[in-house]
DSSP file (Angstrom, degrees, kcal/mol; ACC not computed):
  #  RESIDUE AA STRUCTURE BP1 BP2  ACC     N-H-->O    O-->H-N    N-H-->O    O-->H-N    TCO  KAPPA ALPHA  PHI   PSI    X-CA   Y-CA   Z-CA
    1    1 A M     >        0   0    0      0, 0.0     4,-2.7     0, 0.0     5,-0.3   0.000 360.0 360.0 360.0 -39.4   11.0   -2.4   18.7
    2    2 A R  H  >  +     0   0    0      1,-0.2     4,-2.2     2,-0.2     5,-0.1   0.910 360.0  49.0 -57.9 -43.9   10.7   -2.4   14.9
    3    3 A T  H  > S+     0   0    0      2,-0.2     4,-1.4     1,-0.2    -1,-0.2   0.906 111.3  48.9 -65.0 -41.9    7.2   -0.9   15.2
    4    4 A V  H  4 S+     0   0    0      1,-0.2     3,-0.5     2,-0.2    -2,-0.2   0.945 113.5  45.4 -64.9 -47.2    8.2    1.8   17.5
    5    5 A A  H >< S+     0   0    0     -4,-2.7     3,-1.3     1,-0.2    -1,-0.2   0.872 109.7  57.8 -63.4 -34.8   11.2    2.9   15.4
    6    6 A A  H 3< S+     0   0    0     -4,-2.2    -1,-0.2    -5,-0.3    -2,-0.2   0.826  93.3  67.2 -63.8 -31.6    9.0    2.7   12.3
    7    7 A F  T 3<  +     0   0    0     -4,-1.4     2,-4.1    -3,-0.5    -1,-0.3   0.395  59.3 113.7 -78.5   7.3    6.5    5.2   13.7
    8    8 A A    X   +     0   0    0     -3,-1.3     3,-1.2     1,-0.2    -1,-0.2  -0.299  41.8 161.0 -71.5  61.5    9.0    8.0   13.6
    9    9 A L  T 3   +     0   0    0     -2,-4.1    -1,-0.2     1,-0.3   150,-0.1   0.482  46.5  79.1 -66.8  -5.0    6.7    9.4   11.0
   10   10 A A  T 3  S+     0   0    0     -3,-0.2     2,-0.4   148,-0.1    -1,-0.3   0.542  83.9  61.3 -85.6  -4.5    7.8   12.8   11.2
   11   11 A T    <   +     0   0    0     -3,-1.2   148,-0.5   131,-0.1     2,-0.3  -0.916  41.4 169.0-142.0 155.2   10.9   12.8    9.2
   12   12 A V        -     0   0    0     -2,-0.4   130,-5.8   107,-0.3   109,-0.3  -0.985  21.8-152.3-150.5 150.9   12.6   12.2    5.9
   13   13 A V        +     0   0    0    128,-0.4     2,-0.3    -2,-0.3   130,-0.1  -0.503  61.4 107.1-124.3  63.4   16.0   12.8    4.3
   14   14 A V        -     0   0    0    128,-0.1     2,-0.3   145,-0.1    -2,-0.1  -0.973  57.7-136.5-136.8 148.1   15.1   13.1    0.7
   15   15 A A        -     0   0    0     -2,-0.3     2,-0.6   129,-0.0   129,-0.1  -0.814  15.1-131.1-106.0 150.4   14.9   16.2   -1.7
   16   16 A T    >   -     0   0    0     -2,-0.3     3,-1.3    93,-0.0   102,-0.1  -0.886  25.5-123.9-101.0 122.6   12.1   16.9   -4.1
   17   17 A A  T 3  S+     0   0    0     -2,-0.6     3,-0.1     1,-0.2    94,-0.0  -0.343  92.4  22.0 -63.6 142.3   13.2   17.7   -7.7
   18   18 A G  T 3  S+     0   0    0      1,-0.3    94,-1.1    93,-0.1     2,-0.3   0.582  92.2 130.1  80.2  10.5   12.0   21.0   -9.0
   19   19 A C  E <   +A  111   0A   0     -3,-1.3     2,-0.3    92,-0.2    -1,-0.3  -0.662  29.1 175.3 -96.8 153.9   11.3   22.6   -5.6
   20   20 A N  E     -A  110   0A   0     90,-2.0    90,-1.5    -2,-0.3    -3,-0.0  -0.933  41.2-112.6-146.0 171.2   12.5   26.0   -4.4
   21   21 A S        -     0   0    0     -2,-0.3    90,-0.1    88,-0.2    87,-0.1   0.236  67.4 -90.5 -93.0  14.4   12.0   28.2   -1.4
   22   22 A G  S    S+     0   0    0     88,-0.3    15,-0.2    14,-0.1    14,-0.2   0.629  91.1 125.0  92.0  13.8   10.1   30.8   -3.3
   23   23 A S        +     0   0    0     13,-0.1     2,-0.2     9,-0.1     8,-0.0   0.665  58.6  72.2 -83.2 -14.4   13.0   33.0   -4.3
   24   24 A S        -     0   0    0      8,-0.1     2,-0.4     7,-0.1    -4,-0.0  -0.631  65.0-155.1 -97.2 160.7   12.2   32.9   -8.0
   25   25 A N        +     0   0    0     -2,-0.2     7,-0.2     7,-0.1     4,-0.1  -0.875  17.5 171.7-137.6 102.3    9.3   34.6   -9.7
   26   26 A S        -     0   0    0     -2,-0.4     3,-0.1     2,-0.2     6,-0.1   0.401  59.4-103.7 -92.5   3.1    8.0   33.2  -12.9
   27   27 A G  S    S+     0   0    0      1,-0.3     2,-0.3     4,-0.1     5,-0.1   0.292  85.5 113.4  97.2 -11.0    5.0   35.5  -13.1
   28   28 A T  S >> S-     0   0    0      1,-0.1     3,-1.3    84,-0.1     4,-0.6  -0.680  74.0-120.3 -94.3 153.2    2.3   33.1  -12.0
   29   29 A A  G >4 S+     0   0    0     -2,-0.3     3,-0.8     1,-0.3     6,-0.2   0.860 110.5  54.7 -58.9 -37.6    0.5   33.5   -8.7
   30   30 A S  G 34 S+     0   0    0      1,-0.2    -1,-0.3     5,-0.1     9,-0.1   0.663 111.0  44.6 -75.6 -13.1    1.6   30.1   -7.3
   31   31 A S  G <4 S+     0   0    0     -3,-1.3    -1,-0.2    82,-0.1    -5,-0.2   0.383  83.1 113.3-112.1   5.4    5.3   30.8   -7.9
   32   32 A T  S <X S-     0   0    0     -3,-0.8     4,-3.0    -4,-0.6     5,-0.3  -0.428  79.2-113.7 -69.7 152.4    5.5   34.4   -6.6
   33   33 A P  H  > S+     0   0    0      0, 0.0     4,-2.6     0, 0.0     5,-0.2   0.904 116.3  47.9 -54.7 -42.9    7.6   34.7   -3.4
   34   34 A S  H  > S+     0   0    0      2,-0.2     4,-2.2     1,-0.2     5,-0.1   0.902 113.2  47.2 -68.3 -39.0    4.6   35.7   -1.3
   35   35 A A  H  > S+     0   0    0     -6,-0.2     4,-2.4     2,-0.2    -1,-0.2   0.916 114.1  47.8 -66.3 -41.5    2.4   32.8   -2.6
   36   36 A S  H  X S+     0   0    0     -4,-3.0     4,-2.6     2,-0.2    -2,-0.2   0.900 111.4  50.5 -64.9 -40.3    5.2   30.3   -2.1
   37   37 A N  H  X S+     0   0    0     -4,-2.6     4,-2.4    -5,-0.3    -1,-0.2   0.889 110.0  50.5 -64.2 -38.8    5.8   31.7    1.4
   38   38 A E  H  X S+     0   0    0     -4,-2.2     4,-2.4     2,-0.2    -2,-0.2   0.920 111.8  47.1 -63.9 -43.9    2.1   31.3    2.2
   39   39 A E  H  X S+     0   0    0     -4,-2.4     4,-2.7     2,-0.2    -2,-0.2   0.897 111.1  52.2 -64.4 -39.9    2.2   27.7    0.9
   40   40 A A  H  X S+     0   0    0     -4,-2.6     4,-2.4     2,-0.2    -2,-0.2   0.927 111.1  46.8 -61.6 -45.0    5.3   27.0    3.0
   41   41 A A  H  X S+     0   0    0     -4,-2.4     4,-1.9     1,-0.2    -2,-0.2   0.901 112.4  50.6 -63.7 -40.3    3.6   28.4    6.1
   42   42 A A  H  X S+     0   0    0     -4,-2.4     4,-2.0     2,-0.2    -2,-0.2   0.912 110.8  48.5 -64.0 -42.6    0.5   26.3    5.3
   43   43 A L  H  X S+     0   0    0     -4,-2.7     4,-2.0     1,-0.2    -2,-0.2   0.902 109.5  52.1 -66.3 -39.9    2.5   23.1    4.9
   44   44 A M  H  X S+     0   0    0     -4,-2.4     4,-2.0     1,-0.2    -1,-0.2   0.883 108.9  51.4 -62.3 -36.7    4.4   23.7    8.1
   45   45 A Q  H  X S+     0   0    0     -4,-1.9     4,-2.7     2,-0.2    -2,-0.2   0.882 105.3  55.2 -67.7 -37.2    1.0   24.1    9.9
   46   46 A V  H  X S+     0   0    0     -4,-2.0     4,-2.3     1,-0.2    -2,-0.2   0.926 108.1  49.6 -58.9 -43.8   -0.2   20.8    8.4
   47   47 A S  H  X S+     0   0    0     -4,-2.0     4,-2.2     2,-0.2    -2,-0.2   0.911 110.7  49.0 -62.4 -42.1    2.9   19.2    9.9
   48   48 A R  H  X S+     0   0    0     -4,-2.0     4,-1.9     1,-0.2    -1,-0.2   0.899 110.8  50.4 -64.3 -39.7    2.2   20.8   13.3
   49   49 A D  H  X S+     0   0    0     -4,-2.7     4,-2.1     1,-0.2    -1,-0.2   0.885 108.8  52.7 -63.5 -37.9   -1.5   19.6   13.1
   50   50 A W  H  X S+     0   0    0     -4,-2.3     4,-2.2     2,-0.2    -2,-0.2   0.899 106.3  52.7 -64.5 -41.0   -0.2   16.1   12.3
   51   51 A A  H  X S+     0   0    0     -4,-2.2     4,-1.6     1,-0.2    -1,-0.2   0.895 109.0  50.0 -61.6 -39.3    2.0   16.2   15.4
   52   52 A K  H  X S+     0   0    0     -4,-1.9     4,-1.3     1,-0.2    -1,-0.2   0.887 107.7  54.0 -65.2 -38.0   -1.0   17.1   17.5
   53   53 A A  H  X>S+     0   0    0     -4,-2.1     5,-0.9     1,-0.2     4,-0.7   0.900 105.3  53.6 -61.8 -39.6   -2.9   14.2   15.9
   54   54 A A  H ><5S+     0   0    0     -4,-2.2     3,-0.8     1,-0.2    -1,-0.2   0.869 103.9  55.9 -63.7 -35.8   -0.2   11.9   17.0
   55   55 A E  H 3<5S+     0   0    0     -4,-1.6    -1,-0.2     1,-0.2    -2,-0.2   0.833 102.5  56.8 -63.0 -31.4   -0.5   13.1   20.6
   56   56 A S  H 3<5S-     0   0    0     -4,-1.3    -1,-0.2    -3,-0.4    -2,-0.2   0.696  98.9-140.9 -73.6 -18.6   -4.2   12.2   20.4
   57   57 A R  T <<5 +     0   0    0     -3,-0.8     2,-0.9    -4,-0.7    -3,-0.1   0.722  47.6 151.1  62.6  23.1   -3.2    8.5   19.5
   58   58 A D     >< -     0   0    0     -5,-0.9     4,-2.5     1,-0.2    -1,-0.2  -0.774  33.3-160.3 -86.5 103.6   -6.2    8.4   17.1
   59   59 A V  H  > S+     0   0    0     -2,-0.9     4,-2.8     1,-0.2     5,-0.2   0.905  86.3  46.1 -55.4 -50.6   -4.9    5.9   14.5
   60   60 A E  H  > S+     0   0    0      1,-0.2     4,-1.6     2,-0.2    -1,-0.2   0.879 112.3  50.9 -65.2 -37.5   -7.3    7.0   11.7
   61   61 A R  H  4 S+     0   0    0      2,-0.2     4,-0.4     1,-0.2    -1,-0.2   0.922 113.3  45.6 -64.5 -43.4   -6.6   10.7   12.2
   62   62 A V  H >< S+     0   0    0     -4,-2.5     3,-1.5    -9,-0.2     4,-0.2   0.937 112.7  49.7 -64.3 -47.4   -2.9   10.1   12.1
   63   63 A V  H >< S+     0   0    0     -4,-2.8     3,-1.9     1,-0.3    -1,-0.2   0.783  95.4  74.0 -64.5 -27.2   -3.0    7.9    9.0
   64   64 A S  T 3< S+     0   0    0     -4,-1.6    -1,-0.3     1,-0.3    -2,-0.2   0.689  84.9  65.9 -62.8 -17.6   -5.2   10.4    7.2
   65   65 A Y  T <  S+     0   0    0     -3,-1.5    90,-3.0    -4,-0.4    -1,-0.3   0.663  89.7  80.0 -79.0 -15.4   -2.2   12.7    6.7
   66   66 A W  E <  S-b  155   0A   0     -3,-1.9    90,-0.2    -4,-0.2     2,-0.1  -0.664  85.8-115.5 -89.9 147.7   -0.5   10.1    4.4
   67   67 A A  E >   -     0   0A   0     88,-2.8     3,-1.8    -2,-0.3    15,-0.1  -0.379  34.1-106.1 -69.0 158.3   -1.4    9.7    0.7
   68   68 A D  E 3  S+     0   0A   0      1,-0.3    15,-1.3    14,-0.1    16,-0.2   0.834 122.3  39.1 -57.7 -33.6   -3.0    6.3   -0.2
   69   69 A D  E 3  S+     0   0A   0     13,-0.2    -1,-0.3    14,-0.1    87,-0.1   0.068  87.9 146.5-105.4  23.3    0.3    5.2   -1.9
   70   70 A A  E <   -     0   0A   0     -3,-1.8    12,-3.2    85,-0.1     2,-0.4  -0.125  37.6-143.2 -60.2 156.4    2.7    6.8    0.7
   71   71 A I  E     -bC 157  81A   0     85,-1.9    87,-2.1    10,-0.2     2,-0.5  -0.991   9.0-164.6-125.6 128.7    6.0    5.1    1.5
   72   72 A V  E     -bC 158  80A   0      8,-2.7     8,-2.8    -2,-0.4     2,-0.8  -0.969   8.4-159.7-111.1 122.3    7.6    5.0    5.0
   73   73 A L  E     -b  159   0A   0     85,-2.7    87,-1.0    -2,-0.5     2,-0.2  -0.882  12.1-164.3-107.0 105.5   11.2    4.1    4.9
   74   74 A E    >   -     0   0    0     -2,-0.8     3,-1.3     4,-0.4     2,-0.3  -0.480  32.4 -90.3 -86.1 157.1   12.3    2.8    8.3
   75   75 A V  T 3  S-     0   0    0      1,-0.3    -1,-0.1   -70,-0.2    86,-0.1  -0.522 107.6  -9.2 -65.3 126.0   15.9    2.4    9.5
   76   76 A D  T 3  S+     0   0    0     -2,-0.3    -1,-0.3     1,-0.2    -3,-0.0   0.750 116.7 103.1  57.5  29.7   17.1   -1.1    8.6
   77   77 A Q  S <  S-     0   0    0     -3,-1.3    -1,-0.2   -75,-0.0    -3,-0.1  -0.939  78.6 -94.4-136.2 157.5   13.6   -2.3    7.6
   78   78 A P        -     0   0    0      0, 0.0    -4,-0.4     0, 0.0     2,-0.0  -0.348  57.4 -87.5 -65.2 155.6   11.8   -3.0    4.3
   79   79 A A        -     0   0    0     -6,-0.1     2,-0.6     1,-0.1    -6,-0.2  -0.331  31.3-135.8 -63.3 143.4    9.7   -0.1    3.0
   80   80 A L  E     -C   72   0A   0     -8,-2.8    -8,-2.7    -3,-0.1     2,-0.5  -0.929  26.8-167.7 -98.1 120.5    6.1    0.2    4.2
   81   81 A I  E     +C   71   0A   0     -2,-0.6     4,-0.4   -10,-0.2   -10,-0.2  -0.949  43.8   4.7-119.6 123.1    4.0    1.0    1.1
   82   82 A G  S  > S-     0   0    0    -12,-3.2     4,-2.1    -2,-0.5   -13,-0.2   0.045  88.0 -76.5  91.8 160.3    0.4    2.2    1.3
   83   83 A K  H  > S+     0   0    0    -15,-1.3     4,-3.3     1,-0.2     5,-0.2   0.815 122.5  60.3 -65.1 -32.8   -2.0    3.1    4.1
   84   84 A A  H  > S+     0   0    0    -16,-0.2     4,-1.8     2,-0.2    -1,-0.2   0.950 110.6  40.9 -62.0 -46.7   -2.7   -0.5    5.2
   85   85 A A  H  > S+     0   0    0     -4,-0.4     4,-1.6     2,-0.2    -1,-0.2   0.908 117.7  48.3 -66.3 -41.4    0.9   -1.2    6.0
   86   86 A I  H  X S+     0   0    0     -4,-2.1     4,-2.5     1,-0.2    -2,-0.2   0.896 107.4  55.5 -66.8 -40.4    1.4    2.2    7.6
   87   87 A R  H  X S+     0   0    0     -4,-3.3     4,-3.0     1,-0.2     5,-0.2   0.910 105.6  52.9 -58.2 -42.8   -1.8    1.8    9.6
   88   88 A G  H  X S+     0   0    0     -4,-1.8     4,-2.2    -5,-0.2    -1,-0.2   0.890 109.0  49.4 -60.1 -39.9   -0.4   -1.4   11.1
   89   89 A M  H  X S+     0   0    0     -4,-1.6     4,-2.1     2,-0.2    -2,-0.2   0.932 113.0  46.3 -63.7 -46.5    2.8    0.4   12.1
   90   90 A V  H  X S+     0   0    0     -4,-2.5     4,-2.6     2,-0.2    -2,-0.2   0.926 112.3  50.1 -64.2 -45.7    0.8    3.2   13.7
   91   91 A Q  H  X S+     0   0    0     -4,-3.0     4,-1.3     1,-0.2    -1,-0.2   0.919 110.3  50.9 -58.8 -44.0   -1.5    0.8   15.6
   92   92 A G  H  < S+     0   0    0     -4,-2.2     4,-0.5    -5,-0.2     3,-0.2   0.904 111.4  47.2 -60.8 -42.1    1.5   -1.1   16.9
   93   93 A A  H >< S+     0   0    0     -4,-2.1     3,-1.3     1,-0.2     6,-0.3   0.924 111.4  50.4 -65.5 -44.4    3.2    2.0   18.2
   94   94 A F  H 3< S+     0   0    0     -4,-2.6    -1,-0.2     1,-0.3    -2,-0.2   0.686  96.3  70.4 -71.4 -17.3    0.0    3.3   19.9
   95   95 A Q  T 3< S+     0   0    0     -4,-1.3    -1,-0.3    -3,-0.2    -2,-0.2   0.739  85.7  77.5 -69.1 -20.7   -0.5   -0.1   21.6
   96   96 A N  S X  S-     0   0    0     -3,-1.3     3,-1.7    -4,-0.5    -1,-0.1  -0.813  71.7-157.3 -91.9 113.1    2.5    0.7   23.8
   97   97 A P  T 3  S+     0   0    0      0, 0.0    -1,-0.1     0, 0.0    -2,-0.0   0.710  91.4  58.4 -64.5 -18.7    1.4    3.2   26.4
   98   98 A Q  T 3  S+     0   0    0     -3,-0.0     2,-0.3     2,-0.0    -4,-0.1   0.555  85.0 102.8 -86.3  -7.4    5.0    4.3   26.9
   99   99 A F    <   +     0   0    0     -3,-1.7     2,-0.3    -6,-0.3    28,-0.2  -0.562  42.0 157.0 -78.4 136.8    5.3    5.4   23.2
  100  100 A S  E     - D   0 126A   0     26,-2.2    26,-2.7    -2,-0.3     2,-0.3  -0.979  15.0-174.3-151.8 153.5    5.2    9.0   22.3
  101  101 A I  E     + D   0 125A   0     -2,-0.3     2,-0.3    24,-0.2    24,-0.2  -0.995   6.3 169.4-147.0 143.9    6.4   11.1   19.4
  102  102 A T  E     + D   0 124A   0     22,-2.0    22,-2.6    -2,-0.3     2,-0.3  -0.976   7.3 178.9-146.8 157.1    6.4   14.8   18.6
  103  103 A W  E     - D   0 123A   0     -2,-0.3    20,-0.2    20,-0.2   -52,-0.1  -0.969  15.7-151.2-154.1 167.9    8.0   16.9   15.9
  104  104 A E  E     - D   0 122A   0     18,-2.3    18,-1.8    -2,-0.3     2,-0.2  -0.982  21.7-126.3-145.3 129.1    8.4   20.4   14.6
  105  105 A P  E     - D   0 121A   0      0, 0.0    16,-0.3     0, 0.0     3,-0.1  -0.524  19.0-173.9 -73.1 144.3    9.1   21.6   11.0
  106  106 A E  E     +     0   0A   0     14,-3.7     2,-0.3     1,-0.4    15,-0.2   0.736  67.0   2.9-104.4 -35.6   12.1   23.9   10.6
  107  107 A R  E     - D   0 120A   0     13,-1.5    13,-2.7     2,-0.0     2,-0.4  -0.989  58.6-151.6-156.4 141.2   11.8   24.8    7.0
  108  108 A A  E     - D   0 119A   0     -2,-0.3     2,-0.4    11,-0.2    11,-0.2  -0.925   4.9-165.4-116.5 143.1    9.5   24.3    4.0
  109  109 A V  E     - D   0 118A   0      9,-2.5     9,-2.3    -2,-0.4     2,-0.4  -0.999  10.6-163.3-127.0 128.9   10.4   24.2    0.4
  110  110 A I  E     -AD  20 117A   0    -90,-1.5   -90,-2.0    -2,-0.4   -88,-0.3  -0.890  20.5-114.5-117.0 141.2    7.5   24.4   -2.2
  111  111 A S  E >   -A   19   0A   0      5,-3.3     3,-1.0    -2,-0.4   -92,-0.2  -0.239  31.8-109.2 -66.3 160.6    7.7   23.6   -5.9
  112  112 A Q  T 3  S+     0   0    0    -94,-1.1    -1,-0.1     1,-0.3   -86,-0.1   0.866 122.3  52.3 -59.5 -36.1    7.1   26.4   -8.5
  113  113 A A  T 3  S-     0   0    0    -82,-0.1    -1,-0.3     1,-0.1   -82,-0.1   0.667 107.5-130.4 -74.6 -15.8    3.7   24.9   -9.3
  114  114 A G  S <  S+     0   0    0     -3,-1.0    -2,-0.1     2,-0.2    -1,-0.1   0.588  82.5 101.0  79.9  10.2    2.8   24.9   -5.6
  115  115 A D  S    S+     0   0    0      1,-0.1    32,-2.7    31,-0.1     2,-0.3   0.493  77.8  41.3-108.3  -4.8    1.6   21.3   -5.6
  116  116 A M  E     + E   0 146A   0     30,-0.2    -5,-3.3   -98,-0.1     2,-0.3  -0.970  62.0 150.4-137.4 154.8    4.7   19.6   -4.1
  117  117 A G  E     -DE 110 145A   0     28,-2.1    28,-3.3    -2,-0.3     2,-0.3  -0.985  26.6-136.5-166.9 171.2    7.0   20.4   -1.2
  118  118 A Y  E     -DE 109 144A   0     -9,-2.3    -9,-2.5    -2,-0.3     2,-0.4  -0.985  10.4-145.2-139.3 155.8    9.2   19.1    1.5
  119  119 A L  E     -DE 108 143A   0     24,-2.3    24,-1.7    -2,-0.3     2,-0.6  -0.958   8.1-145.2-118.7 134.5    9.8   19.9    5.1
  120  120 A I  E     +DE 107 142A   0    -13,-2.7   -14,-3.7    -2,-0.4   -13,-1.5  -0.894  40.2 169.4 -92.0 126.4   13.0   19.7    7.0
  121  121 A E  E     -DE 105 141A   0     20,-2.8    20,-1.8    -2,-0.6     2,-0.3  -0.847  31.5-148.5-136.5 165.8   12.0   18.6   10.5
  122  122 A H  E     -DE 104 140A   0    -18,-1.8   -18,-2.3    -2,-0.3     2,-0.3  -0.970  22.1-175.0-132.9 153.2   13.3   17.4   13.9
  123  123 A N  E     -DE 103 139A   0     16,-1.9    16,-1.9    -2,-0.3     2,-0.4  -0.879  22.0-142.6-142.6 172.4   11.5   15.0   16.3
  124  124 A R  E     -DE 102 138A   0    -22,-2.6   -22,-2.0    -2,-0.3     2,-0.4  -0.985  18.4-174.1-139.2 127.2   11.6   13.4   19.6
  125  125 A M  E     -DE 101 137A   0     12,-2.8    12,-3.1    -2,-0.4     2,-0.4  -0.984   3.9-166.3-126.8 133.7   10.4    9.8   20.2
  126  126 A T  E     +DE 100 136A   0    -26,-2.7   -26,-2.2    -2,-0.4    10,-0.2  -0.963  23.4 140.0-121.4 137.3   10.1    8.1   23.6
  127  127 A F  E     - E   0 135A   0      8,-2.4     8,-2.9    -2,-0.4     2,-0.3  -0.970  54.0 -85.2-163.9 162.4    9.6    4.3   24.0
  128  128 A P  E     - E   0 134A   0      0, 0.0     6,-0.2     0, 0.0     5,-0.1  -0.640  42.1-136.3 -78.2 135.1   10.7    1.4   26.2
  129  129 A D    >   -     0   0    0      4,-3.1     3,-2.5    -2,-0.3     6,-0.0  -0.229  41.8 -81.4 -77.3 179.0   14.0   -0.2   25.1
  130  130 A P  T 3  S+     0   0    0      0, 0.0    -1,-0.1     0, 0.0     0, 0.0   0.728 133.8  52.5 -57.7 -21.8   14.3   -4.0   25.0
  131  131 A T  T 3  S-     0   0    0      2,-0.2     3,-0.1     0, 0.0    -2,-0.0   0.515 120.7-108.3 -89.5  -4.9   15.0   -4.0   28.8
  132  132 A G  S <  S+     0   0    0     -3,-2.5     2,-0.2     1,-0.3     3,-0.0   0.338  73.7 139.3  94.7  -6.3   11.9   -2.0   29.5
  133  133 A K        -     0   0    0     -5,-0.1    -4,-3.1     1,-0.1    -1,-0.3  -0.533  61.7-109.2 -73.4 135.3   13.8    1.2   30.4
  134  134 A K  E     -E  128   0A   0     -6,-0.2     2,-0.4    -2,-0.2    -1,-0.1  -0.467  42.6-172.2 -66.3 129.7   12.2    4.4   29.0
  135  135 A R  E     -E  127   0A   0     -8,-2.9    -8,-2.4    -2,-0.2     2,-0.5  -0.965  15.4-154.7-129.1 141.9   14.3    5.8   26.2
  136  136 A T  E     -E  126   0A   0     -2,-0.4     2,-0.4   -10,-0.2   -10,-0.2  -0.973  11.3-171.0-118.2 130.8   14.2    9.0   24.2
  137  137 A V  E     -E  125   0A   0    -12,-3.1   -12,-2.8    -2,-0.5     2,-0.4  -0.959  10.5-148.7-121.2 137.3   15.6    9.3   20.7
  138  138 A Y  E     +E  124   0A   0     -2,-0.4    25,-2.7    25,-0.3     2,-0.3  -0.852  22.5 179.6-105.1 142.1   16.0   12.5   18.8
  139  139 A G  E     -EF 123 162A   0    -16,-1.9   -16,-1.9    -2,-0.4     2,-0.3  -0.820  15.6-162.5-136.9 174.3   15.7   12.5   15.0
  140  140 A K  E     +EF 122 161A   0     21,-2.1    21,-1.0    -2,-0.3     2,-0.3  -0.948  27.9 110.3-149.6 165.1   15.9   14.7   11.9
  141  141 A G  E     -E  121   0A   0    -20,-1.8   -20,-2.8    -2,-0.3  -128,-0.4  -0.997  52.5 -79.0 161.7-159.6   14.8   14.5    8.3
  142  142 A V  E     -E  120   0A   0   -130,-5.8    17,-0.6    17,-0.3     2,-0.4  -0.999  23.5-151.5-140.9 134.2   12.5   15.7    5.6
  143  143 A T  E     -EG 119 158A   0    -24,-1.7   -24,-2.3    -2,-0.4     2,-0.4  -0.910  16.7-141.4-104.5 138.2    8.9   14.7    4.8
  144  144 A I  E     -EG 118 157A   0     13,-2.2    12,-3.0    -2,-0.4    13,-1.3  -0.851  21.4-169.9-103.2 134.4    7.8   15.0    1.1
  145  145 A W  E     -EG 117 155A   0    -28,-3.3   -28,-2.1    -2,-0.4     2,-0.3  -0.883  12.8-173.8-127.0 151.1    4.3   16.2    0.4
  146  146 A K  E     -EG 116 154A   0      8,-2.4     8,-2.3    -2,-0.3     2,-0.3  -0.994  29.8-115.1-141.1 143.2    2.0   16.5   -2.6
  147  147 A K  E     - G   0 153A   0    -32,-2.7     6,-0.2    -2,-0.3     2,-0.1  -0.605  31.0-139.9 -77.4 138.2   -1.4   18.1   -2.9
  148  148 A D    >   -     0   0    0      4,-2.6     3,-2.2    -2,-0.3    -1,-0.1  -0.226  38.8 -81.9 -85.3-176.9   -4.3   15.7   -3.6
  149  149 A A  T 3  S+     0   0    0      1,-0.3    -1,-0.1     2,-0.1    -2,-0.1   0.755 132.0  53.2 -59.8 -25.2   -7.2   16.4   -6.0
  150  150 A S  T 3  S-     0   0    0      2,-0.1    -1,-0.3     0, 0.0     3,-0.1   0.466 120.6-107.5 -88.4  -2.4   -8.9   18.4   -3.2
  151  151 A G  S <  S+     0   0    0     -3,-2.2     2,-0.3     1,-0.3    -2,-0.1   0.585  74.2 138.2  86.9  10.3   -5.9   20.6   -2.7
  152  152 A N        -     0   0    0      1,-0.0    -4,-2.6    -6,-0.0    -1,-0.3  -0.707  58.2-113.9 -90.6 140.3   -5.0   19.1    0.7
  153  153 A W  E     - G   0 147A   0     -2,-0.3     2,-0.4    -6,-0.2    -6,-0.2  -0.562  36.4-175.6 -71.5 131.1   -1.4   18.3    1.5
  154  154 A K  E     - G   0 146A   0     -8,-2.3    -8,-2.4    -2,-0.3     2,-0.3  -0.993  27.5-118.7-128.7 137.6   -0.7   14.6    1.9
  155  155 A N  E     +bG  66 145A   0    -90,-3.0   -88,-2.8    -2,-0.4   -10,-0.3  -0.588  32.2 173.2 -74.5 130.4    2.6   13.0    2.9
  156  156 A V  E     +     0   0A   0    -12,-3.0   -85,-1.9     1,-0.3     2,-0.4   0.667  66.6  27.0-111.9 -25.1    4.0   10.8    0.2
  157  157 A V  E     -bG  71 144A   0    -13,-1.3   -13,-2.2   -87,-0.2     2,-0.4  -0.995  61.8-179.6-141.8 135.6    7.5    9.8    1.5
  158  158 A D  E     +bG  72 143A   0    -87,-2.1   -85,-2.7    -2,-0.4     2,-0.4  -0.966   5.6 170.6-140.5 117.0    8.5    9.6    5.2
  159  159 A I  E     -b   73   0A   0    -17,-0.6     2,-0.4  -148,-0.5   -17,-0.3  -0.976  13.1-158.3-129.6 142.7   12.0    8.6    6.4
  160  160 A F        +     0   0    0    -87,-1.0     2,-0.3    -2,-0.4   -19,-0.1  -0.932  13.9 168.3-118.7 141.4   13.5    8.8    9.9
  161  161 A N  E     -F  140   0A   0    -21,-1.0   -21,-2.1    -2,-0.4     2,-0.1  -0.983  34.2-108.4-143.8 156.8   17.0    8.9   11.0
  162  162 A T  E     -F  139   0A   0     -2,-0.3   -23,-0.3   -23,-0.2   -25,-0.0  -0.391  25.2-132.3 -81.9 159.8   18.5    9.7   14.4
  163  163 A S        -     0   0    0    -25,-2.7   -25,-0.3    -2,-0.1     4,-0.1  -0.894   7.0-139.6-111.0 139.2   20.4   12.8   15.3
  164  164 A P  S    S+     0   0    0      0, 0.0     2,-0.3     0, 0.0    -1,-0.1   0.666  89.0  49.7 -72.4 -12.6   23.7   12.8   17.1
  165  165 A T  S    S-     0   0    0    -27,-0.0     2,-0.3     0, 0.0    -2,-0.1  -0.930  90.4-108.2-127.1 151.6   22.6   15.8   19.2
  166  166 A Q        -     0   0    0     -2,-0.3     2,-0.5   -28,-0.0   -42,-0.1  -0.559  26.8-156.3 -75.5 135.7   19.5   16.5   21.2
  167  167 A R        -     0   0    0     -2,-0.3     2,-0.5   -44,-0.2   -28,-0.1  -0.969  17.2-130.2-112.2 125.5   17.2   19.1   19.7
  168  168 A V        -     0   0    0     -2,-0.5   -44,-0.0   -44,-0.0    -2,-0.0  -0.647  24.3-163.1 -81.3 122.9   15.0   20.8   22.3
  169  169 A L        -     0   0    0     -2,-0.5     3,-0.1     1,-0.1   -46,-0.0  -0.738  29.1 -97.9 -99.9 152.3   11.4   20.8   21.2
  170  170 A P        -     0   0    0      0, 0.0    -1,-0.1     0, 0.0     0, 0.0  -0.351  54.9 -86.3 -62.6 150.5    8.7   23.1   22.7
  171  171 A P              0   0    0      0, 0.0    -3,-0.0     0, 0.0     0, 0.0  -0.266 360.0 360.0 -57.1 144.2    6.6   21.4   25.4
  172  172 A G              0   0    0     -3,-0.1  -117,-0.0   -70,-0.0     0, 0.0   0.367 360.0 360.0-147.7 360.0    3.7   19.6   23.9
């Protein structure tokens, strides 16, 4: 059960200091509203691509979205730090054929420099409960992202929490 709950990789409830939604204009291309909006749209697409990767159950493809030093903070569990620990969580979740997860970003916020951002997201995770009955849990949160040396967005912090209400996700 710990592994299944841990794999709610889609969500975080943390804010990134120095980020904005692109409403300010400091005169540089990366901080103009249109550039920030473009980066926000690009980051939201990365999250959607990651959700598709999770549907594929390809462990290495899923893990590739995290930074090497990423941290996953599970509910009531010690932090998972680094790709090796995160890979173990993903492998454990995918070993269960009843496990599935999907998510959708709702809003992106990008730093003025354009190299960090966070997403507010919601998700749906299905897994067998301790009695073997199929259970669906809805969650919410924020994932924190940073661009790597190649300019690719990588998830650096990932936290999941449950939502008291069901959020309808598009079929996937």
